[in-house]
VOGU-3710 file (C-alpha; in Angstrom, 3 decimals, decimal comma):
1> msqtlpassa> 25,990/-33,057/-45,953  23,181/-31,426/-43,953  20,978/-33,237/-41,549  17,413/-32,238/-40,722  16,466/-32,517/-37,100  12,894/-33,208/-36,048  10,951/-30,180/-34,806  11,108/-29,940/-31,053  7,903/-30,028/-29,103  7,062/-28,298/-25,836
11> pdracttspn> 8,065/-30,220/-22,721  5,385/-32,512/-21,364  5,015/-30,893/-17,919  2,757/-28,423/-16,187  3,576/-24,765/-16,438  4,694/-23,274/-13,158  4,337/-19,636/-12,183  5,790/-17,668/-9,349  3,419/-16,642/-6,550  1,729/-13,269/-6,927
21> patdsprava> 1,756/-11,356/-3,605  -1,082/-9,123/-4,792  -3,451/-12,060/-5,212  -2,042/-14,559/-2,717  -2,106/-12,283/0,338  -5,210/-11,636/2,437  -7,486/-8,887/1,147  -6,345/-5,402/2,046  -8,620/-3,536/4,409  -9,873/-0,181/3,127
31> prrissatlm> -8,595/2,766/5,175  -11,022/4,451/7,551  -12,126/7,939/6,543  -12,571/10,556/9,270  -13,385/14,166/8,482  -10,849/16,685/9,697  -13,655/18,568/11,475  -14,462/15,443/13,523  -10,801/14,785/14,214  -9,822/18,360/15,101
41> gegraieieh> -13,014/19,443/16,862  -12,973/23,153/17,697  -9,171/23,328/17,824  -6,577/23,780/15,131  -4,104/21,179/16,419  -4,084/17,737/18,006  -1,319/15,500/19,320  -1,050/11,917/18,127  1,038/9,345/19,991  2,546/6,658/17,767
51> ggrvyqlrit> 5,380/4,264/18,457  6,444/6,087/21,594  6,655/9,454/19,829  4,254/12,389/19,860  3,266/14,002/16,563  1,293/17,193/16,059  -1,356/17,442/13,362  -2,374/21,021/12,746  -4,333/23,161/10,335  -2,181/25,824/8,675
61> qlnklilta> -3,144/29,404/7,835  -3,832/28,215/4,277  -6,264/25,590/5,637  -3,939/22,656/4,859  -3,013/19,823/7,233  0,569/19,336/8,356  1,946/16,527/10,522  5,181/17,162/12,437  7,189/15,147/14,928
//
């Protein structure tokens, strides 16, 4: 003997979603853009101090930028 059960309906409660960090966080600030000519001036290398360390940003012979610690 088979018994037919009534069709189930969706629960009567609001749908919950997990927070979305991309939309819930404050708007990201666009990075500043500085030309390498302005940053380097007449030289081919500068020193940058960050977090107690000194880094060197230099222009290579192939006109690329390289940052070393």
